[in-house]
N, C-alpha and C positions, 0 to 999 in steps of 0.2 A: 340281689343275690347273683354271686359269680358262678359261671359254669366250668368247673375244674377242666373241662376237657378244651377250655379255651385258652390253657396256659400257653405261656410262650414256648417255643421250639417245635411247634407242629409246621410241617413244610405245607406250604400253600398248595394246592392241587394244581394250579398252574404249572408250579415248578416241578412238581413229583413227574408229570407227565412229560415234560421236557428232560428231566433226567432220566428217566426210563427208556425214551427213544433214542436220545444220544449215548445212552450205554449198550444199546442193542443192536449187534451184527447180524444181518440176515443170512440164512442158511445158504449154503452155494452149491448143493448138491441137485442135480437136475435130472429128467428121466423124460423120455419121449411117449406120449399116450395118444390113443386115438381122439379125434375132437369130441366123438360122443360121449367120452367118459372126462370132458375139459371143463365143463362148467364149474364156477368156483375156484379153480386153480390159476395161478401166476404165472404169467408166459416170462420165460429164462431169456428169450431174444426179441428182437423186433421181428416183425414179420412183415416181408415185402410181397407184394403181389408181381405174380409173373405173368401176368395176362391183363389187357384192357377189359375194362367193364363199363358199358356193354363192350362185347369182342368186336362188334360190328355196329355201323351206323345202322338203327332199327326205328320202326314206327311208334309214335307215341299214342296212337290210337287206329281205330278200324276206319276204314276210308279209302283212300287213292293216292299212291305215289304217282307225282306227275312230273314229266320234263317240260318246265313252266315255257309257254308260248304266250308272247304278249299279244296276239292277234286275235284269239278268240277264248270265249269261256268254254267252248265245248272241245272235249279230247275224246280221242280214240282210245277204249281199253284193249289193250294187246294180251293182257295175262291176269293171272292171280298170283300172289305169293302169301301162303300161311304160315304162322311161326313154325320155326325150324326149317324152312325151305328157302331156297334162293330163285331168283328169276335169271333164266338163261338167254342172254342178249343183252343189248344197250338201247335204252329209250331214246328217241328222238324229240325234238319241240313238239308239242301237241299231242305226244301220246302219253298214256297212265297205264296203270296195273290196280286191279284191286289189291288191298294189302290189308292183313289183320295186325293187332297190337304186338309189337314184339318180333315182327317179321323184318328179315334183312330189307334196307332199301335197294330197290332195282339199280344196276349200273346206269349213270344218265339221270336218274330222279333229283330233283332237288327241292322238294316239296311234298307234303302230304296234306290232303284236303281233308277233313271228316266227312263220314258218309251223310249225315244229316244236312251238309251244305251242298248235297248233288244231287240230281236227277238223273234217271237211268232210261235210254231208249236203245234197247239191243244194245250195239257197242259203242254209241255214243253217249258220253258222259258230260252233263252241263252241270257247272258251277255258279253258284249263287254270286260269287266274287272272284277276282282274279287272284289266282294262288301266289302267296308268298315265298319267296326263297328261304330254305331252312326251315320253314312253319312245320312243328309237330314232328321234328326229327331229333331223335335221340342219337348223339355221336359217339363213336367209338371213344373210349376212354376218358368220357365226361365225368363218370362217377369216380373210377379210380383208372389211375394211368399205369403201365409198367413200371416198376420198380419203386411204386409209391409205399411208405410205410404206412399199414393200415391199424397196427396194432404196436403198442411198445412194451420191450420188456419191462415188467413191473405191474402190468395191466391184469388186473383180475378180470377172467372171462366171464361174461354174461351170456344169456341165450343167445340173444341176437348175435353176438360176437362169433358165437359158434356157426350159426347160419352166414355170415360174413366169410368166414374161413372155407366153409363149404362151396360158396358160392365161386371162389376163387380155385376151386377144384384141390384143395388142402385137406389130406385125409389124416394127417397125424403132425403132431405140436410138441414142442419142446416146453417143457413145464417145470417150476421148482418142485421137488419133492412135498409130499404133505408133511406138515409138522407132526411131530410126535410128541404129546403131550400128557404127561402122568399127573394123578390127580388122588387124593387121599385126604380124609378128614380125621383130626385128632379129638378124642374125649373119651373118657369113662363112662359118660351118661349116654352118650349116643347108641342107638339101636338101629338096624336093617329094618326098612319097611317089611311088612309080612310077617315079621316077630311078634311075640308077645310083649306087651309094653309091661317092663318092671316098674316097680316102684321108684319113683325119684329120678326115672329115665326119659328120653324124648327119642322121637324117630329122626334120623338124621335126613337131612333135604337138602343141604348144599351140593353135594355132589350130584344129585338128582339135576339140580338148577345148571351147575357148571358144566358138566357132562353132556347135557342136551344143547345148550349153548354151542358147546364147542363142537358137537356133529352138525350143527346147523353151518360152521364154518370150515367143513372139511378136512376135519382135522382127524388124525388117528389116535385116539385117547387109551392111556393104559389107566385102567381102574384099580387103584392099590386099595380102595375098601376104606374101613375104619380102622385105626390104629389107637391103639389105648394111651393113655397118660403116663407112658413109660419112657424114659429117656433113651434106653437102649432099642428099643423098638421103633421110634421115631429116628432115630440115627440110620438104623437099618433102611427105613421107606425111605429115606433121603438118598443115601447111597446108592439103592437099587434104582430109586426112580433116576437120578442122574445118570447112571450109566445106559439107559435106555431110550432118554429123552431128550428133546431140545427144550423143553419148559416143564417146570415141575409147579403144579398148583396144590397149596395145600389150606384148609380152612380150619381155625381154632388154633390155640395155641401161641398167638402173638399178643396176647394182653400182658397183663402184669401178675398174674395169679401164681401161687405157690407151685401149682401144678402144670404152668403154662411152658413146656420145655421146648417149644419149636425155635423161638428166638435165641435160647443157649444154643441149640445143635447148629443152628446156620451160622452161629459167631464161631462154633469150631471148626467146620467142615467147608465154610464159604466166606462170602463178604457180603455182609449186609450193607446195603447203599444208604437207606432210610428204613424206618420203622412206624412213623407217627405222621398221618397225614390231618391237616386242618380242614377236615370235610366230615359231614353228618348227614347220613349215617356213612361209618366206616375209618374213624380216627385210627385203629390199630391195624395197619396195614403194613407189610413189609416186603420189600423189594432187594434183590441181590443176585449175586453169581456163584454157583456152584462150581467145582472143577469142569464140568462139560455141559451145563444148561443153566439157565436162567430161572429164578424162583419167584414166585410171587405168595406170600404168605397172606391170606384172606382171613377177616374176623370171623369167629364163630357164629355170631347173630346172622340168622338168615338173610335179612333184609341187607345188612352191610355187606355181605359176602356178595350178595347179587349187584349191587350198586357199585361196589368198588371193580368186580370183574368187568361191568360195563364200561365204565370211567377210564378204569386204568390197564387193566389185562388185555381186554380187546384191542385197542390200539398197538400194544406192544407186540401181541401176537401178528398183527397185519405187518408191521416193520419185520418181525422175524421170518414171515414166510416169504419175503422179497417183494411185498407190496411196494410200486414204485414212489408212491404219496399218500402217506396217512392224512387222510382229511381229518379235521376236526369236526365233530359232531354238530350235525344241524340244529341250529335254534330259531324259533318262530316268538314273536310278541303275541301276547294275549292278556286279555283283561280279566283281573281278578272277580270272582263273583261272592268271595266274602274274605275275610280276614287271612294273611299267609303269616302265621306266628314264629317269631325268630328271634334270638339273640345274637348280637354282633360276636364275632370270633371266629366262626367256621364257613365255608361255603357249604349251602344246604342243597340237599336234593330232596325236595318232597314229593310223596305221590299224589297224584290228581288225576283229574277227568279232563279233557278238554273236548269242547264242541263249538259249533257255531250258532250263532242267533238269526234271526229273519233277514238283518241288515249283513249278514255275512262278516261279522264280526268274528274273533277266534276268541273264545272265553275259556276260562280255566277255573276249575274249583277243586281246591286242596282237600284232603280226607282229614277228617278230625284226628284219628288215630296214626301217630307218623312214628310209634316206636319201633325200633331195630326188629322186634322180634316179631311184628305182625306183617307174615309174609302176605296173608291173603289180601291186605291191601296192595300190594304190589302187583298181585296177580289182578285184581279188578282195575288198576292204574291204565292209562295208556298213554301217560306222559309224567315228565319230572318236571315241577318247577325249580328252576335253578336261580337261587338267591346268594348273591355275592356275599364274600365274609364279611366284610365291613358292614352289609346292611343288618336293620332291625326289621321289626315287623312290618308289613305290607297292608295298607289300606285296602278295602273293598273298591273296585273300581282303578285301580292302579294297573300299568302295563308291568307285565314280568316277561322274563324268558323262559320257555320250556323247550323240551326235547321230547320228542314223541318216542315210545318204546317200540 
């Protein structure tokens, strides 16, 4: 039995991703913000250090900073240095100062002996072994030197990056502005959650998934709600969204039904690059350009919408936001615990759960229900099994690629 969705003319998903990324130019507008609001934002410029880190030679541990003498294991303590303090004076051979971790190395000192290797008798400190030159000293600039590039334009800032900026005394940073993304769904059958469910209607869930995912990516979202299956209303929605947003995401209306006007409208006011993908779920996916923005037409089925957003839209928005390098999604090898059913023709992204056995092997179990309307299975899944287009069913015990959700 042939799958009509496997007909020639469907664009391979790898080609689709390449086409999308090659078509998108990153936004160019920047803004300066406090580092405390910068997590998840994309740097607009390289960041150089204007100080050494550490700023001065300092002790790597609690102990004694010594001016090494080859004549004796016993040194005379002439002072103490705590973190944030300095020693006034210069040590001569045979002298030492008590020092705490992070404290500046006293002038003349050329080694630090840990306190566990010292015995104290008044101001006489005896070590268990001859101190070594440079031992237990952290040198100025050994982590970061003045003018070192510490973060690059296009980097997406993590929490630890913010700490790194703070450690250099940087309070404000130049980043690309947030993306503005407009979202709406089309369909006369759709009802907003919280409203009475009419006969023949369904609650609209695609926007909830998409908007929530966008909010996790530090995106400003313009929610245009549900648009009826009316060509004039859909046209107005696209025109309004195009005026205000960098990207427009719609769900529904890109199939081949009589009331699916989205593709027709997009052809009139924009330029569709492609609209059929050789992937399952998610064949009816449209991508193209409006006068001022990029558009992504997702399928109406909820799993198809979520998976195409994950696989195709997320990388596109990363590039659009100015991210320097859009890395491919990480995949891991896992052993199947049951048959993975599939027909050749389209790349398949099957919902599954991954776990490890007592030997540490990564195992994966596909769900029995893989229909594009079964959103509950995607909610329970912690990964997707990625099966290449040319592959058929995969037996239990075979190795497959998975992407964690």
